[in-house]
Backbone and ligand atoms as CSV (ligand in chain L), in Angstrom:
chain,resi,resn,atom,element,x,y,z
A,1,MET,N,N,14.252,10.879,-4.089
A,1,MET,CA,C,12.777,10.853,-4.171
A,1,MET,C,C,12.331,9.893,-5.269
A,2,ASN,N,N,11.319,9.146,-4.965
A,2,ASN,CA,C,10.801,8.144,-5.896
A,2,ASN,C,C,9.414,8.622,-6.329
A,3,VAL,N,N,9.384,9.495,-7.330
A,3,VAL,CA,C,8.119,10.110,-7.734
A,3,VAL,C,C,7.878,9.991,-9.236
A,4,ILE,N,N,6.601,9.995,-9.605
A,4,ILE,CA,C,6.205,10.039,-11.014
A,4,ILE,C,C,5.285,11.254,-11.180
A,5,PRO,N,N,5.657,12.214,-12.056
A,5,PRO,CA,C,4.734,13.333,-12.306
A,5,PRO,C,C,3.457,12.821,-12.952
A,6,PHE,N,N,2.327,13.323,-12.495
A,6,PHE,CA,C,1.040,12.847,-13.025
A,6,PHE,C,C,0.983,12.997,-14.544
A,7,LYS,N,N,1.541,14.075,-15.083
A,7,LYS,CA,C,1.447,14.327,-16.526
A,7,LYS,C,C,2.277,13.349,-17.353
A,8,HIS,N,N,3.144,12.579,-16.734
A,8,HIS,CA,C,3.895,11.547,-17.458
A,8,HIS,C,C,3.081,10.271,-17.665
A,9,LEU,N,N,1.963,10.177,-16.978
A,9,LEU,CA,C,1.157,8.957,-17.090
A,9,LEU,C,C,0.468,8.900,-18.446
A,10,ASP,N,N,0.169,7.680,-18.854
A,10,ASP,CA,C,-0.370,7.434,-20.181
A,10,ASP,C,C,-1.401,6.314,-20.059
A,11,SER,N,N,-2.104,6.028,-21.160
A,11,SER,CA,C,-3.036,4.895,-21.160
A,11,SER,C,C,-2.285,3.559,-21.182
A,12,VAL,N,N,-0.980,3.614,-21.442
A,12,VAL,CA,C,-0.137,2.417,-21.321
A,12,VAL,C,C,0.385,2.367,-19.879
A,13,PRO,N,N,0.125,1.259,-19.155
A,13,PRO,CA,C,0.539,1.200,-17.753
A,13,PRO,C,C,2.047,1.431,-17.568
A,14,MET,N,N,2.386,2.270,-16.598
A,14,MET,CA,C,3.774,2.570,-16.295
A,14,MET,C,C,4.191,1.803,-15.045
A,15,ALA,N,N,5.300,1.070,-15.152
A,15,ALA,CA,C,5.759,0.269,-14.014
A,15,ALA,C,C,6.435,1.149,-12.966
A,16,PHE,N,N,6.266,0.784,-11.709
A,16,PHE,CA,C,6.974,1.475,-10.629
A,16,PHE,C,C,7.485,0.460,-9.625
A,17,GLU,N,N,8.379,0.917,-8.786
A,17,GLU,CA,C,8.954,0.075,-7.745
A,17,GLU,C,C,9.285,0.964,-6.558
A,18,ALA,N,N,8.956,0.506,-5.354
A,18,ALA,CA,C,9.344,1.238,-4.152
A,18,ALA,C,C,9.744,0.224,-3.090
A,19,LYS,N,N,10.689,0.609,-2.257
A,19,LYS,CA,C,11.177,-0.291,-1.212
A,19,LYS,C,C,11.231,0.433,0.114
A,20,GLN,N,N,10.940,-0.305,1.162
A,20,GLN,CA,C,11.157,0.228,2.509
A,20,GLN,C,C,11.580,-0.937,3.382
A,21,GLU,N,N,12.791,-0.880,3.885
A,21,GLU,CA,C,13.371,-1.988,4.635
A,21,GLU,C,C,13.218,-3.275,3.813
A,22,ASN,N,N,12.481,-4.280,4.337
A,22,ASN,CA,C,12.354,-5.540,3.584
A,22,ASN,C,C,11.094,-5.612,2.730
A,23,ALA,N,N,10.319,-4.532,2.690
A,23,ALA,CA,C,9.076,-4.542,1.926
A,23,ALA,C,C,9.322,-4.025,0.506
A,24,LEU,N,N,8.714,-4.707,-0.456
A,24,LEU,CA,C,8.877,-4.334,-1.862
A,24,LEU,C,C,7.493,-4.100,-2.473
A,25,PHE,N,N,7.333,-2.945,-3.087
A,25,PHE,CA,C,6.062,-2.539,-3.688
A,25,PHE,C,C,6.286,-2.442,-5.190
A,26,LEU,N,N,5.649,-3.335,-5.949
A,26,LEU,CA,C,5.795,-3.361,-7.400
A,26,LEU,C,C,4.427,-3.232,-8.038
A,27,GLY,N,N,4.350,-2.531,-9.158
A,27,GLY,CA,C,3.062,-2.455,-9.836
A,27,GLY,C,C,3.107,-1.516,-11.014
A,28,THR,N,N,1.904,-1.131,-11.439
A,28,THR,CA,C,1.786,-0.222,-12.576
A,28,THR,C,C,0.759,0.856,-12.250
A,29,ILE,N,N,0.927,1.995,-12.928
A,29,ILE,CA,C,-0.050,3.076,-12.829
A,29,ILE,C,C,-0.473,3.425,-14.250
A,30,VAL,N,N,-1.778,3.552,-14.439
A,30,VAL,CA,C,-2.304,3.856,-15.769
A,30,VAL,C,C,-3.254,5.043,-15.670
A,31,HIS,N,N,-3.172,5.925,-16.672
A,31,HIS,CA,C,-4.075,7.071,-16.706
A,31,HIS,C,C,-5.444,6.599,-17.156
A,32,LYS,N,N,-6.503,6.920,-16.365
A,32,LYS,CA,C,-7.846,6.462,-16.713
A,32,LYS,C,C,-8.628,7.542,-17.454
A,33,LYS,N,N,-8.746,8.694,-16.860
A,33,LYS,CA,C,-9.523,9.788,-17.451
A,33,LYS,C,C,-9.186,11.080,-16.715
A,34,HIS,N,N,-9.423,12.187,-17.362
A,34,HIS,CA,C,-9.083,13.534,-16.836
A,34,HIS,C,C,-8.020,13.469,-15.725
A,35,ASN,N,N,-8.401,13.670,-14.475
A,35,ASN,CA,C,-7.358,13.736,-13.440
A,35,ASN,C,C,-7.259,12.456,-12.598
A,36,ILE,N,N,-7.731,11.341,-13.146
A,36,ILE,CA,C,-7.758,10.086,-12.390
A,36,ILE,C,C,-6.818,9.046,-13.005
A,37,ALA,N,N,-6.009,8.430,-12.154
A,37,ALA,CA,C,-5.163,7.314,-12.569
A,37,ALA,C,C,-5.463,6.131,-11.665
A,38,GLN,N,N,-5.138,4.938,-12.145
A,38,GLN,CA,C,-5.353,3.738,-11.335
A,38,GLN,C,C,-4.027,3.058,-11.056
A,39,LEU,N,N,-3.829,2.692,-9.802
A,39,LEU,CA,C,-2.632,1.968,-9.391
A,39,LEU,C,C,-3.018,0.536,-9.059
A,40,ASN,N,N,-2.246,-0.411,-9.602
A,40,ASN,CA,C,-2.402,-1.825,-9.265
A,40,ASN,C,C,-1.036,-2.351,-8.889
A,41,GLY,N,N,-0.946,-3.009,-7.759
A,41,GLY,CA,C,0.366,-3.501,-7.370
A,41,GLY,C,C,0.299,-4.583,-6.328
A,42,THR,N,N,1.475,-5.049,-5.943
A,42,THR,CA,C,1.586,-6.029,-4.869
A,42,THR,C,C,2.679,-5.568,-3.913
A,43,ILE,N,N,2.471,-5.854,-2.646
A,43,ILE,CA,C,3.496,-5.587,-1.639
A,43,ILE,C,C,3.940,-6.941,-1.104
A,44,THR,N,N,5.222,-7.232,-1.294
A,44,THR,CA,C,5.773,-8.503,-0.830
A,44,THR,C,C,6.974,-8.217,0.072
A,45,GLY,N,N,7.598,-9.280,0.556
A,45,GLY,CA,C,8.711,-9.131,1.484
A,45,GLY,C,C,8.200,-9.292,2.906
A,46,SER,N,N,8.665,-8.443,3.796
A,46,SER,CA,C,8.234,-8.564,5.190
A,46,SER,C,C,8.369,-7.226,5.902
A,47,ILE,N,N,7.649,-7.112,7.012
A,47,ILE,CA,C,7.810,-5.959,7.905
A,47,ILE,C,C,7.869,-6.468,9.337
A,48,PHE,N,N,8.437,-5.646,10.193
A,48,PHE,CA,C,8.474,-5.970,11.614
A,48,PHE,C,C,7.268,-5.320,12.282
A,49,ILE,N,N,6.521,-6.142,13.009
A,49,ILE,CA,C,5.275,-5.713,13.636
A,49,ILE,C,C,5.327,-6.141,15.091
A,50,SER,N,N,4.702,-5.339,15.959
A,50,SER,CA,C,4.660,-5.767,17.357
A,50,SER,C,C,3.377,-6.557,17.603
A,51,CYS,N,N,3.520,-7.602,18.402
A,51,CYS,CA,C,2.392,-8.468,18.743
A,51,CYS,C,C,1.370,-7.687,19.568
A,52,ASP,N,N,0.092,-7.818,19.231
A,52,ASP,CA,C,-0.956,-7.088,19.952
A,52,ASP,C,C,-1.215,-7.658,21.348
A,53,ILE,N,N,-0.694,-8.851,21.622
A,53,ILE,CA,C,-0.910,-9.456,22.940
A,53,ILE,C,C,0.306,-9.232,23.845
A,54,CYS,N,N,1.506,-9.622,23.387
A,54,CYS,CA,C,2.677,-9.538,24.279
A,54,CYS,C,C,3.628,-8.402,23.908
A,55,ALA,N,N,3.347,-7.678,22.807
A,55,ALA,CA,C,4.154,-6.542,22.353
A,55,ALA,C,C,5.530,-6.931,21.819
A,56,GLU,N,N,5.793,-8.212,21.699
A,56,GLU,CA,C,7.034,-8.693,21.104
A,56,GLU,C,C,7.079,-8.278,19.621
A,57,ILE,N,N,8.259,-7.841,19.159
A,57,ILE,CA,C,8.402,-7.487,17.740
A,57,ILE,C,C,8.695,-8.764,16.955
A,58,PHE,N,N,7.966,-8.983,15.887
A,58,PHE,CA,C,8.235,-10.160,15.058
A,58,PHE,C,C,8.124,-9.795,13.584
A,59,GLU,N,N,8.693,-10.657,12.750
A,59,GLU,CA,C,8.718,-10.398,11.312
A,59,GLU,C,C,7.481,-11.014,10.668
A,60,ASN,N,N,6.757,-10.196,9.916
A,60,ASN,CA,C,5.534,-10.660,9.291
A,60,ASN,C,C,5.700,-10.644,7.771
A,61,THR,N,N,5.450,-11.769,7.137
A,61,THR,CA,C,5.571,-11.859,5.688
A,61,THR,C,C,4.405,-11.147,5.014
A,62,LEU,N,N,4.718,-10.398,3.980
A,62,LEU,CA,C,3.696,-9.625,3.277
A,62,LEU,C,C,3.362,-10.266,1.948
A,63,ASN,N,N,2.095,-10.261,1.612
A,63,ASN,CA,C,1.667,-10.660,0.271
A,63,ASN,C,C,0.327,-9.990,0.032
A,64,GLU,N,N,0.391,-8.696,-0.264
A,64,GLU,CA,C,-0.809,-7.870,-0.348
A,64,GLU,C,C,-1.045,-7.419,-1.783
A,65,GLU,N,N,-2.278,-7.608,-2.239
A,65,GLU,CA,C,-2.688,-7.018,-3.517
A,65,GLU,C,C,-3.217,-5.623,-3.215
A,66,VAL,N,N,-2.739,-4.632,-3.956
A,66,VAL,CA,C,-3.141,-3.254,-3.701
A,66,VAL,C,C,-3.717,-2.677,-4.987
A,67,SER,N,N,-4.876,-2.053,-4.870
A,67,SER,CA,C,-5.468,-1.411,-6.037
A,67,SER,C,C,-6.283,-0.211,-5.584
A,68,PHE,N,N,-5.940,0.970,-6.102
A,68,PHE,CA,C,-6.727,2.158,-5.792
A,68,PHE,C,C,-6.511,3.206,-6.875
A,69,TYR,N,N,-7.255,4.292,-6.754
A,69,TYR,CA,C,-7.154,5.373,-7.731
A,69,TYR,C,C,-6.377,6.532,-7.138
A,70,LEU,N,N,-5.787,7.297,-8.032
A,70,LEU,CA,C,-5.049,8.495,-7.644
A,70,LEU,C,C,-5.702,9.670,-8.348
A,71,ALA,N,N,-5.890,10.765,-7.632
A,71,ALA,CA,C,-6.491,11.947,-8.236
A,71,ALA,C,C,-5.517,13.112,-8.163
A,72,ASP,N,N,-5.328,13.771,-9.293
A,72,ASP,CA,C,-4.504,14.972,-9.342
A,72,ASP,C,C,-5.445,16.165,-9.184
A,73,GLY,N,N,-5.534,16.662,-7.972
A,73,GLY,CA,C,-6.440,17.773,-7.703
A,73,GLY,C,C,-7.793,17.287,-7.238
A,74,ASN,N,N,-8.798,18.118,-7.429
A,74,ASN,CA,C,-10.121,17.813,-6.902
A,74,ASN,C,C,-10.750,16.617,-7.596
A,75,VAL,N,N,-11.456,15.828,-6.827
A,75,VAL,CA,C,-12.132,14.648,-7.348
A,75,VAL,C,C,-13.516,15.065,-7.842
A,76,HIS,N,N,-13.808,14.729,-9.080
A,76,HIS,CA,C,-15.124,15.016,-9.640
A,76,HIS,C,C,-16.182,14.259,-8.851
A,77,GLU,N,N,-17.349,14.876,-8.676
A,77,GLU,CA,C,-18.357,14.230,-7.818
A,77,GLU,C,C,-18.798,12.862,-8.328
A,78,ASN,N,N,-18.713,12.633,-9.646
A,78,ASN,CA,C,-19.074,11.320,-10.193
A,78,ASN,C,C,-18.093,10.234,-9.756
A,79,ASP,N,N,-16.898,10.634,-9.318
A,79,ASP,CA,C,-15.857,9.669,-8.974
A,79,ASP,C,C,-15.752,9.443,-7.472
A,80,ARG,N,N,-16.633,10.057,-6.705
A,80,ARG,CA,C,-16.462,10.030,-5.251
A,80,ARG,C,C,-16.646,8.643,-4.634
A,81,GLU,N,N,-17.314,7.748,-5.361
A,81,GLU,CA,C,-17.498,6.407,-4.785
A,81,GLU,C,C,-16.225,5.558,-4.904
A,82,LEU,N,N,-15.281,5.993,-5.730
A,82,LEU,CA,C,-14.042,5.235,-5.897
A,82,LEU,C,C,-13.140,5.408,-4.673
A,83,GLU,N,N,-12.290,4.413,-4.463
A,83,GLU,CA,C,-11.271,4.565,-3.425
A,83,GLU,C,C,-10.134,5.386,-4.016
A,84,ILE,N,N,-10.055,6.648,-3.594
A,84,ILE,CA,C,-9.132,7.581,-4.237
A,84,ILE,C,C,-8.156,8.177,-3.239
A,85,VAL,N,N,-6.901,8.236,-3.657
A,85,VAL,CA,C,-5.881,8.954,-2.902
A,85,VAL,C,C,-5.587,10.231,-3.672
A,86,GLU,N,N,-5.743,11.374,-3.024
A,86,GLU,CA,C,-5.427,12.640,-3.700
A,86,GLU,C,C,-3.942,12.912,-3.567
A,87,ILE,N,N,-3.301,13.190,-4.686
A,87,ILE,CA,C,-1.855,13.422,-4.661
A,87,ILE,C,C,-1.566,14.914,-4.505
A,88,GLN,N,N,-0.365,15.210,-4.052
A,88,GLN,CA,C,0.051,16.590,-3.803
A,88,GLN,C,C,0.971,17.061,-4.926
A,89,ASN,N,N,0.813,18.293,-5.338
A,89,ASN,CA,C,1.722,18.952,-6.291
A,89,ASN,C,C,1.828,18.220,-7.636
A,90,SER,N,N,0.778,17.479,-8.006
A,90,SER,CA,C,0.734,16.768,-9.288
A,90,SER,C,C,1.834,15.725,-9.457
A,91,VAL,N,N,2.376,15.235,-8.345
A,91,VAL,CA,C,3.336,14.134,-8.425
A,91,VAL,C,C,2.890,12.978,-7.538
A,92,ILE,N,N,3.170,11.767,-8.010
A,92,ILE,CA,C,2.853,10.559,-7.255
A,92,ILE,C,C,4.114,10.158,-6.504
A,93,ASP,N,N,4.051,10.220,-5.189
A,93,ASP,CA,C,5.202,9.887,-4.350
A,93,ASP,C,C,5.067,8.426,-3.916
A,94,LEU,N,N,5.832,7.554,-4.577
A,94,LEU,CA,C,5.669,6.115,-4.350
A,94,LEU,C,C,6.159,5.686,-2.976
A,95,ASP,N,N,7.211,6.335,-2.483
A,95,ASP,CA,C,7.685,6.003,-1.135
A,95,ASP,C,C,6.610,6.313,-0.098
A,96,GLU,N,N,5.949,7.456,-0.313
A,96,GLU,CA,C,4.902,7.857,0.624
A,96,GLU,C,C,3.698,6.910,0.537
A,97,LEU,N,N,3.349,6.477,-0.686
A,97,LEU,CA,C,2.233,5.534,-0.848
A,97,LEU,C,C,2.542,4.213,-0.158
A,98,LEU,N,N,3.780,3.728,-0.335
A,98,LEU,CA,C,4.168,2.478,0.317
A,98,LEU,C,C,4.110,2.655,1.831
A,99,ASP,N,N,4.622,3.787,2.287
A,99,ASP,CA,C,4.614,4.072,3.715
A,99,ASP,C,C,3.194,4.019,4.286
A,100,SER,N,N,2.243,4.648,3.593
A,100,SER,CA,C,0.882,4.657,4.145
A,100,SER,C,C,0.230,3.282,4.036
A,101,GLU,N,N,0.569,2.515,2.986
A,101,GLU,CA,C,0.045,1.140,2.898
A,101,GLU,C,C,0.581,0.291,4.046
A,102,LEU,N,N,1.869,0.459,4.359
A,102,LEU,CA,C,2.454,-0.324,5.458
A,102,LEU,C,C,1.843,0.078,6.795
A,103,GLU,N,N,1.572,1.370,6.965
A,103,GLU,CA,C,0.921,1.824,8.198
A,103,GLU,C,C,-0.462,1.199,8.343
A,104,LEU,N,N,-1.154,1.092,7.211
A,104,LEU,CA,C,-2.480,0.485,7.184
A,104,LEU,C,C,-2.391,-0.987,7.597
A,105,ILE,N,N,-1.394,-1.697,7.061
A,105,ILE,CA,C,-1.200,-3.110,7.392
A,105,ILE,C,C,-0.884,-3.247,8.879
A,106,LYS,N,N,-0.008,-2.360,9.380
A,106,LYS,CA,C,0.394,-2.430,10.792
A,106,LYS,C,C,-0.762,-2.157,11.747
A,107,SER,N,N,-1.774,-1.401,11.264
A,107,SER,CA,C,-2.900,-1.083,12.132
A,107,SER,C,C,-3.858,-2.261,12.290
A,108,ASP,N,N,-3.681,-3.310,11.475
A,108,ASP,CA,C,-4.484,-4.526,11.632
A,108,ASP,C,C,-4.069,-5.270,12.908
A,109,TYR,N,N,-4.863,-6.257,13.263
A,109,TYR,CA,C,-4.554,-7.074,14.441
A,109,TYR,C,C,-3.480,-8.100,14.098
A,110,PHE,N,N,-2.436,-8.161,14.920
A,110,PHE,CA,C,-1.392,-9.159,14.721
A,110,PHE,C,C,-1.009,-9.778,16.048
A,111,CYS,N,N,-0.795,-11.093,16.057
A,111,CYS,CA,C,-0.156,-11.678,17.228
A,111,CYS,C,C,0.933,-12.639,16.782
A,112,CYS,N,N,1.960,-12.754,17.596
A,112,CYS,CA,C,3.131,-13.562,17.255
A,112,CYS,C,C,2.796,-15.054,17.386
A,113,SER,N,N,3.692,-15.902,16.912
A,113,SER,CA,C,3.417,-17.349,16.916
A,113,SER,C,C,3.251,-17.871,18.347
A,114,ASN,N,N,3.945,-17.299,19.316
A,114,ASN,CA,C,3.774,-17.720,20.716
A,114,ASN,C,C,2.359,-17.478,21.201
A,115,CYS,N,N,1.839,-16.295,20.888
A,115,CYS,CA,C,0.501,-15.945,21.372
A,115,CYS,C,C,-0.587,-16.670,20.594
A,116,GLU,N,N,-0.331,-16.972,19.326
A,116,GLU,CA,C,-1.280,-17.792,18.558
A,116,GLU,C,C,-1.483,-19.123,19.264
A,117,GLY,N,N,-0.422,-19.701,19.768
A,117,GLY,CA,C,-0.484,-20.967,20.493
A,117,GLY,C,C,-1.373,-20.857,21.718
A,118,LYS,N,N,-1.313,-19.697,22.408
A,118,LYS,CA,C,-2.103,-19.509,23.621
A,118,LYS,C,C,-3.604,-19.431,23.343
A,119,THR,N,N,-3.957,-18.825,22.205
A,119,THR,CA,C,-5.373,-18.636,21.916
A,119,THR,C,C,-5.965,-19.842,21.192
A,120,LEU,N,N,-5.093,-20.709,20.645
A,120,LEU,CA,C,-5.588,-21.886,19.898
A,120,LEU,C,C,-5.046,-23.159,20.545
A,121,GLU,N,N,-5.163,-23.257,21.856
A,121,GLU,CA,C,-4.548,-24.353,22.614
A,121,GLU,C,C,-5.056,-25.725,22.185
A,122,GLN,N,N,-6.307,-25.795,21.779
A,122,GLN,CA,C,-6.863,-27.096,21.417
A,122,GLN,C,C,-6.155,-27.723,20.215
A,123,GLU,N,N,-5.454,-26.897,19.424
A,123,GLU,CA,C,-4.755,-27.443,18.263
A,123,GLU,C,C,-3.371,-27.983,18.586
A,124,PHE,N,N,-2.936,-27.831,19.863
A,124,PHE,CA,C,-1.572,-28.240,20.208
A,124,PHE,C,C,-1.571,-29.441,21.140
L,1,ZN,ZN,ZN,2.837,-12.342,21.294
């Protein structure tokens, strides 16, 4: 398990690292106030994604800046406008965070290089 207990966080950013297949998630988590922490990171490497047009699986290079807040327990109403992920059992599960970020990326529209050629024929 790749986890950081919320109570270990400090005002000094703590580095973390998570990996899934060829994707690498690197960044820091810093305690902001009461039960809120902020995560800043980048996801690099690659993932395999299926083309939305022909369903062919292809490798997609990742270069994503990720920044959001983590809440240990209930989110105070003053903080509700923030993009917040509520954590379970007062621990930050980095593998799970990477997993959900990758799912989010995969839910975007993707087409393979073959299909890009079909939709942008005037450039060829
Ligand atoms: Zn395709």
